[in-house]
PASEBA-1860 file (N, C-alpha, C; in nm, 3 decimals):
! residues 188
1> ELSFGTAI> 3.201/-1.843/-1.878/3.145/-1.710/-1.875/3.255/-1.606/-1.893 ~ 3.367/-1.628/-1.828/3.479/-1.535/-1.839/3.534/-1.531/-1.982 ~ 3.547/-1.647/-2.044/3.598/-1.652/-2.182/3.503/-1.584/-2.278 ~ 3.374/-1.605/-2.261/3.279/-1.539/-2.350/3.279/-1.388/-2.325 ~ 3.299/-1.346/-2.200/3.312/-1.204/-2.168/3.434/-1.144/-2.237 ~ 3.542/-1.220/-2.241/3.664/-1.174/-2.311/3.635/-1.159/-2.460 ~ 3.566/-1.255/-2.519/3.530/-1.247/-2.661/3.441/-1.126/-2.687 ~ 3.349/-1.094/-2.598/3.264/-0.976/-2.612/3.348/-0.850/-2.607
9> GVAPEWST> 3.448/-0.849/-2.518/3.537/-0.733/-2.509/3.615/-0.711/-2.637 ~ 3.655/-0.818/-2.702/3.733/-0.809/-2.826/3.643/-0.771/-2.944 ~ 3.524/-0.832/-2.951/3.433/-0.808/-3.064/3.291/-0.788/-3.012 ~ 3.258/-0.669/-2.959/3.127/-0.648/-2.897/3.009/-0.653/-2.994 ~ 3.032/-0.642/-3.121/2.924/-0.648/-3.219/2.901/-0.790/-3.273 ~ 2.978/-0.883/-3.226/2.964/-1.023/-3.266/2.861/-1.085/-3.171 ~ 2.753/-1.139/-3.223/2.641/-1.182/-3.140/2.663/-1.315/-3.068 ~ 2.739/-1.404/-3.127/2.755/-1.539/-3.071/2.806/-1.538/-2.927
17> PWYNRAIA> 2.907/-1.459/-2.891/2.951/-1.462/-2.751/2.845/-1.412/-2.653 ~ 2.758/-1.321/-2.699/2.650/-1.273/-2.612/2.554/-1.388/-2.579 ~ 2.519/-1.466/-2.679/2.431/-1.582/-2.659/2.501/-1.685/-2.569 ~ 2.627/-1.713/-2.600/2.700/-1.813/-2.524/2.716/-1.773/-2.378 ~ 2.746/-1.645/-2.354/2.760/-1.601/-2.215/2.625/-1.610/-2.143 ~ 2.516/-1.582/-2.215/2.383/-1.595/-2.155/2.359/-1.739/-2.110 ~ 2.397/-1.835/-2.194/2.381/-1.976/-2.158/2.464/-2.008/-2.034 ~ 2.587/-1.960/-2.031/2.673/-1.984/-1.914/2.613/-1.920/-1.789
25> RIATGNRD> 2.557/-1.802/-1.804/2.498/-1.734/-1.689/2.372/-1.806/-1.640 ~ 2.294/-1.860/-1.732/2.177/-1.939/-1.691/2.223/-2.060/-1.610 ~ 2.327/-2.125/-1.659/2.379/-2.245/-1.591/2.430/-2.214/-1.452 ~ 2.479/-2.092/-1.429/2.531/-2.054/-1.297/2.428/-1.981/-1.211 ~ 2.307/-1.960/-1.266/2.201/-1.897/-1.187/2.196/-1.746/-1.196 ~ 2.273/-1.684/-1.283/2.273/-1.539/-1.298/2.164/-1.501/-1.398 ~ 2.040/-1.498/-1.352/1.926/-1.476/-1.439/1.922/-1.336/-1.499 ~ 1.951/-1.234/-1.418/1.949/-1.097/-1.470/2.055/-1.076/-1.577
33> GAAADLER> 2.175/-1.126/-1.550/2.283/-1.114/-1.648/2.252/-1.188/-1.777 ~ 2.192/-1.306/-1.765/2.155/-1.385/-1.882/2.050/-1.312/-1.964 ~ 1.951/-1.254/-1.898/1.846/-1.181/-1.970/1.905/-1.061/-2.044 ~ 1.996/-0.989/-1.978/2.060/-0.874/-2.043/2.141/-0.918/-2.165 ~ 2.213/-1.029/-2.152/2.291/-1.080/-2.266/2.202/-1.122/-2.381 ~ 2.090/-1.188/-2.352/2.000/-1.230/-2.458/1.933/-1.109/-2.525 ~ 1.904/-1.006/-2.447/1.849/-0.884/-2.507/1.950/-0.819/-2.601 ~ 2.076/-0.819/-2.562/2.182/-0.765/-2.649/2.197/-0.852/-2.774
41> YLALGSGD> 2.186/-0.983/-2.757/2.193/-1.077/-2.869/2.083/-1.045/-2.971 ~ 1.962/-1.020/-2.922/1.851/-0.985/-3.012/1.874/-0.849/-3.076 ~ 1.928/-0.754/-2.999/1.953/-0.620/-3.053/2.054/-0.623/-3.167 ~ 2.147/-0.718/-3.162/2.246/-0.729/-3.269/2.187/-0.793/-3.395 ~ 2.064/-0.843/-3.385/1.994/-0.895/-3.502/2.022/-1.039/-3.536 ~ 2.101/-1.107/-3.458/2.134/-1.245/-3.492/2.023/-1.342/-3.452 ~ 1.939/-1.303/-3.361/1.835/-1.394/-3.316/1.703/-1.373/-3.386 ~ 1.705/-1.308/-3.504/1.580/-1.278/-3.573/1.497/-1.402/-3.603
49> SDSARIRA> 1.561/-1.510/-3.645/1.486/-1.630/-3.683/1.423/-1.698/-3.563 ~ 1.481/-1.682/-3.446/1.428/-1.747/-3.326/1.398/-1.645/-3.216 ~ 1.361/-1.522/-3.256/1.340/-1.416/-3.158/1.224/-1.447/-3.063 ~ 1.119/-1.514/-3.110/1.008/-1.548/-3.020/1.054/-1.643/-2.911 ~ 1.137/-1.739/-2.949/1.190/-1.834/-2.851/1.278/-1.761/-2.749 ~ 1.364/-1.673/-2.798/1.455/-1.599/-2.709/1.375/-1.506/-2.619 ~ 1.272/-1.441/-2.671/1.189/-1.353/-2.588/1.116/-1.432/-2.478 ~ 1.074/-1.554/-2.509/1.011/-1.639/-2.407/1.109/-1.671/-2.295
57> VITTLREP> 1.235/-1.696/-2.333/1.338/-1.723/-2.233/1.363/-1.598/-2.149 ~ 1.371/-1.481/-2.213/1.395/-1.356/-2.140/1.281/-1.331/-2.041 ~ 1.157/-1.352/-2.083/1.042/-1.333/-1.994/1.052/-1.427/-1.874 ~ 1.090/-1.551/-1.900/1.106/-1.648/-1.791/1.217/-1.605/-1.696 ~ 1.326/-1.555/-1.750/1.438/-1.510/-1.666/1.399/-1.391/-1.579 ~ 1.311/-1.307/-1.629/1.269/-1.187/-1.555/1.166/-1.218/-1.447 ~ 1.101/-1.333/-1.455/1.003/-1.370/-1.353/1.075/-1.398/-1.222 ~ 1.021/-1.347/-1.111/1.086/-1.375/-0.983/1.071/-1.522/-0.944
65> IRSPTTTL> 1.170/-1.573/-0.876/1.163/-1.710/-0.823/1.103/-1.699/-0.683 ~ 0.994/-1.770/-0.663/0.926/-1.763/-0.533/0.940/-1.897/-0.462 ~ 0.942/-1.889/-0.332/0.953/-2.008/-0.250/0.814/-2.067/-0.223 ~ 0.790/-2.193/-0.263/0.661/-2.254/-0.233/0.633/-2.262/-0.083 ~ 0.735/-2.290/-0.004/0.716/-2.301/0.141/0.676/-2.168/0.202 ~ 0.742/-2.060/0.162/0.707/-1.927/0.213/0.565/-1.891/0.174 ~ 0.528/-1.924/0.051/0.393/-1.897/0.004/0.290/-1.976/0.085 ~ 0.320/-2.101/0.114/0.229/-2.185/0.193/0.211/-2.128/0.334
73> VAGIVVPG> 0.321/-2.094/0.399/0.313/-2.041/0.536/0.239/-1.907/0.537 ~ 0.269/-1.821/0.440/0.201/-1.691/0.433/0.051/-1.709/0.417 ~ 0.011/-1.804/0.333/-0.131/-1.829/0.311/-0.201/-1.890/0.431 ~ -0.127/-1.966/0.512/-0.187/-2.023/0.633/-0.201/-1.916/0.741 ~ -0.100/-1.830/0.755/-0.102/-1.727/0.858/-0.212/-1.623/0.828 ~ -0.217/-1.576/0.703/-0.319/-1.479/0.663/-0.388/-1.535/0.538 ~ -0.513/-1.576/0.549/-0.581/-1.631/0.432/-0.575/-1.535/0.313 ~ -0.536/-1.587/0.198/-0.527/-1.507/0.076/-0.390/-1.448/0.049
81> LGQFTTGR> -0.304/-1.445/0.151/-0.172/-1.385/0.132/-0.088/-1.467/0.034 ~ -0.109/-1.597/0.029/-0.038/-1.679/-0.069/-0.071/-1.637/-0.211 ~ -0.196/-1.604/-0.237/-0.234/-1.557/-0.370/-0.176/-1.419/-0.399 ~ -0.172/-1.333/-0.298/-0.111/-1.202/-0.318/0.037/-1.216/-0.353 ~ 0.108/-1.306/-0.286/0.251/-1.322/-0.314/0.277/-1.387/-0.449 ~ 0.177/-1.452/-0.508/0.195/-1.510/-0.641/0.148/-1.415/-0.749 ~ 0.115/-1.292/-0.711/0.075/-1.193/-0.810/-0.069/-1.205/-0.855 ~ -0.155/-1.264/-0.771/-0.297/-1.280/-0.805/-0.382/-1.216/-0.696
89> PVAGLVVL> -0.388/-1.081/-0.695/-0.460/-1.014/-0.587/-0.611/-1.043/-0.585 ~ -0.672/-1.064/-0.701/-0.817/-1.091/-0.702/-0.845/-1.223/-0.631 ~ -0.767/-1.326/-0.662/-0.784/-1.455/-0.595/-0.757/-1.440/-0.445 ~ -0.657/-1.359/-0.409/-0.627/-1.335/-0.268/-0.743/-1.268/-0.197 ~ -0.805/-1.172/-0.263/-0.921/-1.105/-0.204/-1.039/-1.199/-0.188 ~ -1.057/-1.290/-0.283/-1.166/-1.388/-0.272/-1.144/-1.479/-0.152 ~ -1.021/-1.529/-0.136/-0.991/-1.617/-0.023/-1.005/-1.541/0.108 ~ -0.946/-1.422/0.116/-0.954/-1.343/0.238/-1.098/-1.305/0.269
97> GSAVTAIA> -1.172/-1.261/0.168/-1.311/-1.222/0.189/-1.397/-1.339/0.235 ~ -1.372/-1.457/0.180/-1.449/-1.575/0.222/-1.421/-1.611/0.367 ~ -1.294/-1.605/0.407/-1.258/-1.637/0.545/-1.316/-1.533/0.641 ~ -1.309/-1.406/0.604/-1.363/-1.300/0.690/-1.515/-1.312/0.699 ~ -1.579/-1.345/0.590/-1.725/-1.363/0.591/-1.766/-1.476/0.685 ~ -1.691/-1.585/0.683/-1.722/-1.697/0.772/-1.709/-1.654/0.918 ~ -1.601/-1.584/0.951/-1.582/-1.537/1.089/-1.691/-1.437/1.126 ~ -1.723/-1.344/1.036/-1.827/-1.244/1.064/-1.961/-1.311/1.091
105> AGVLIERT> -1.993/-1.414/1.013/-2.119/-1.485/1.036/-2.118/-1.549/1.175 ~ -2.007/-1.607/1.215/-1.999/-1.667/1.347/-2.013/-1.567/1.460 ~ -1.962/-1.446/1.438/-1.970/-1.342/1.541/-2.109/-1.278/1.543 ~ -2.165/-1.255/1.428/-2.291/-1.180/1.421/-2.415/-1.263/1.452 ~ -2.411/-1.392/1.426/-2.528/-1.475/1.456/-2.520/-1.514/1.603 ~ -2.612/-1.459/1.679/-2.610/-1.484/1.823/-2.750/-1.515/1.873 ~ -2.751/-1.579/1.987/-2.877/-1.614/2.052/-2.867/-1.557/2.194 ~ -2.971/-1.483/2.233/-2.972/-1.420/2.365/-3.084/-1.481/2.449
113> EIACLAIP> -3.046/-1.524/2.568/-3.145/-1.574/2.664/-3.148/-1.477/2.781 ~ -3.270/-1.434/2.815/-3.287/-1.335/2.921/-3.359/-1.401/3.038 ~ -3.296/-1.390/3.155/-3.361/-1.436/3.278/-3.434/-1.315/3.337 ~ -3.567/-1.325/3.342/-3.649/-1.212/3.382/-3.709/-1.238/3.521 ~ -3.711/-1.136/3.604/-3.767/-1.147/3.738/-3.920/-1.137/3.737 ~ -3.975/-1.081/3.632/-4.120/-1.064/3.621/-4.170/-1.137/3.498 ~ -4.299/-1.138/3.481/-4.358/-1.199/3.362/-4.337/-1.103/3.245 ~ -4.281/-1.154/3.133/-4.258/-1.067/3.017/-4.389/-1.009/2.963
121> VNGNCPRD> -4.385/-0.883/2.922/-4.500/-0.815/2.864/-4.478/-0.811/2.713 ~ -4.573/-0.868/2.638/-4.563/-0.878/2.492/-4.432/-0.946/2.449 ~ -4.388/-1.042/2.526/-4.267/-1.117/2.493/-4.138/-1.048/2.531 ~ -4.147/-0.928/2.592/-4.027/-0.854/2.632/-4.024/-0.836/2.782 ~ -3.905/-0.855/2.837/-3.886/-0.835/2.980/-3.858/-0.687/3.005 ~ -3.926/-0.626/3.100/-3.895/-0.485/3.131/-3.748/-0.473/3.176 ~ -3.683/-0.365/3.133/-3.540/-0.347/3.157/-3.504/-0.358/3.306 ~ -3.585/-0.305/3.390/-3.553/-0.307/3.533/-3.578/-0.444/3.597
129> QVLREDVE> -3.635/-0.539/3.523/-3.663/-0.672/3.573/-3.567/-0.780/3.518 ~ -3.466/-0.738/3.441/-3.371/-0.834/3.381/-3.272/-0.878/3.489 ~ -3.270/-1.008/3.514/-3.174/-1.063/3.609/-3.038/-1.081/3.542 ~ -3.040/-1.139/3.422/-2.916/-1.155/3.347/-2.949/-1.184/3.200 ~ -2.851/-1.152/3.114/-2.862/-1.182/2.971/-2.747/-1.273/2.934 ~ -2.777/-1.387/2.876/-2.675/-1.480/2.829/-2.673/-1.475/2.677 ~ -2.560/-1.431/2.623/-2.545/-1.423/2.479/-2.451/-1.536/2.437 ~ -2.497/-1.614/2.344/-2.409/-1.720/2.292/-2.408/-1.711/2.140
137> RPYMTAAI> -2.297/-1.754/2.087/-2.279/-1.756/1.941/-2.268/-1.903/1.899 ~ -2.378/-1.961/1.861/-2.381/-2.106/1.837/-2.299/-2.152/1.716 ~ -2.271/-2.063/1.624/-2.200/-2.105/1.503/-2.054/-2.061/1.501 ~ -2.005/-2.007/1.612/-1.869/-1.954/1.614/-1.764/-2.062/1.588 ~ -1.776/-2.177/1.649/-1.679/-2.285/1.629/-1.678/-2.330/1.483 ~ -1.798/-2.346/1.427/-1.807/-2.386/1.287/-1.749/-2.278/1.196 ~ -1.774/-2.152/1.228/-1.722/-2.041/1.147/-1.570/-2.038/1.149 ~ -1.512/-2.061/1.265/-1.365/-2.065/1.274/-1.311/-2.182/1.193
145> GVAAAIGI> -1.379/-2.296/1.200/-1.338/-2.412/1.122/-1.346/-2.387/0.972 ~ -1.454/-2.322/0.928/-1.469/-2.291/0.785/-1.362/-2.192/0.741 ~ -1.338/-2.089/0.821/-1.235/-1.990/0.787/-1.097/-2.055/0.780 ~ -1.068/-2.145/0.874/-0.939/-2.216/0.871/-0.928/-2.304/0.747 ~ -1.036/-2.373/0.712/-1.034/-2.458/0.593/-1.014/-2.375/0.466 ~ -1.079/-2.259/0.460/-1.061/-2.171/0.344/-0.918/-2.122/0.337 ~ -0.862/-2.081/0.450/-0.724/-2.033/0.453/-0.624/-2.140/0.414 ~ -0.640/-2.260/0.469/-0.548/-2.370/0.438/-0.564/-2.413/0.293
153> GGAIEAWR> -0.688/-2.422/0.246/-0.712/-2.457/0.105/-0.650/-2.356/0.010 ~ -0.667/-2.228/0.041/-0.606/-2.123/-0.041/-0.454/-2.129/-0.038 ~ -0.398/-2.159/0.078/-0.252/-2.168/0.091/-0.199/-2.285/0.010 ~ -0.268/-2.397/0.014/-0.224/-2.514/-0.064/-0.234/-2.486/-0.214 ~ -0.340/-2.418/-0.255/-0.355/-2.383/-0.397/-0.240/-2.292/-0.442 ~ -0.206/-2.192/-0.362/-0.095/-2.100/-0.396/0.037/-2.176/-0.398 ~ 0.057/-2.267/-0.305/0.180/-2.348/-0.299/0.194/-2.432/-0.425 ~ 0.085/-2.496/-0.466/0.089/-2.578/-0.587/0.116/-2.492/-0.711
161> RIRTQNER> 0.057/-2.375/-0.717/0.078/-2.287/-0.832/0.224/-2.244/-0.841 ~ 0.285/-2.208/-0.728/0.426/-2.167/-0.729/0.514/-2.284/-0.771 ~ 0.488/-2.401/-0.720/0.567/-2.519/-0.761/0.557/-2.541/-0.911 ~ 0.436/-2.531/-0.965/0.415/-2.550/-1.109/0.489/-2.443/-1.188 ~ 0.481/-2.317/-1.143/0.551/-2.209/-1.213/0.702/-2.231/-1.211 ~ 0.755/-2.271/-1.096/0.899/-2.295/-1.086/0.942/-2.412/-1.175 ~ 0.860/-2.516/-1.180/0.892/-2.630/-1.267/0.888/-2.590/-1.414 ~ 0.788/-2.510/-1.451/0.777/-2.462/-1.589/0.897/-2.375/-1.625
169> SSELLRIG> 0.936/-2.290/-1.532/1.052/-2.203/-1.554/1.178/-2.286/-1.573 ~ 1.197/-2.387/-1.489/1.315/-2.474/-1.501/1.314/-2.547/-1.634 ~ 1.197/-2.590/-1.677/1.185/-2.662/-1.804/1.219/-2.571/-1.921 ~ 1.172/-2.446/-1.916/1.201/-2.352/-2.025/1.349/-2.316/-2.030 ~ 1.414/-2.315/-1.915/1.555/-2.275/-1.910/1.650/-2.393/-1.922 ~ 1.596/-2.509/-1.954/1.681/-2.626/-1.972/1.768/-2.605/-2.096 ~ 1.892/-2.639/-2.084/1.988/-2.616/-2.192/2.015/-2.749/-2.263 ~ 2.015/-2.744/-2.395/2.047/-2.863/-2.472/1.951/-2.883/-2.585
177> GADGALLE> 1.977/-2.978/-2.668/1.893/-3.004/-2.784/1.777/-3.097/-2.755 ~ 1.750/-3.127/-2.629/1.643/-3.221/-2.594/1.507/-3.163/-2.628 ~ 1.409/-3.251/-2.635/1.272/-3.207/-2.665/1.226/-3.106/-2.561 ~ 1.168/-2.998/-2.611/1.113/-2.896/-2.521/1.213/-2.793/-2.476 ~ 1.341/-2.816/-2.493/1.441/-2.719/-2.449/1.441/-2.601/-2.545 ~ 1.432/-2.479/-2.492/1.432/-2.361/-2.576/1.574/-2.312/-2.605 ~ 1.668/-2.356/-2.525/1.805/-2.308/-2.540/1.897/-2.415/-2.596 ~ 1.979/-2.375/-2.687/2.076/-2.468/-2.743/2.208/-2.452/-2.671
185> MPAV> 2.293/-2.550/-2.688/2.426/-2.542/-2.628/2.502/-2.427/-2.693 ~ 2.600/-2.371/-2.625/2.678/-2.261/-2.683/2.744/-2.303/-2.814 ~ 2.745/-2.209/-2.908/2.814/-2.230/-3.034/2.955/-2.177/-3.017 ~ 3.046/-2.263/-2.990/3.184/-2.221/-2.959/3.261/-2.204/-3.089
END
């Protein structure tokens, strides 16, 4: 990287060192620097024949690297958050909305039993004759289970998506003449 930087200093309009330094920067993990070098390489006009390939590499370099584990934990803690962190807010809202709907159903569906001191009139106990009211939510446990399953399922889906994106990114940034590699070795 240092040698290619020296060559750029000596001949800044020569495109080859810009490409070569980008390759060196990719190999060392300097994604922003590599993207800037490839953009300069294209600006010099040398990458015209393979500009689509170089632009695909630049786009990949500009994509943030996300942690699958962090995404998984975020999605388990707050249903849908894994999708939000992967840049898919609509999917996140669907997961979150589904989990909230399940919990709301468990809370709102209730059964009330009234112990009445007198005989109910028209099926209703007079207010002053109510001994006690027992309210139970028969579906609350199931609702919590469904919400947890939705949250965990959404978190696993987001985790798998991040892993796939990271693998695709690594594959695109592979250096060498092998099949599928978009980048060639430096032209020294």
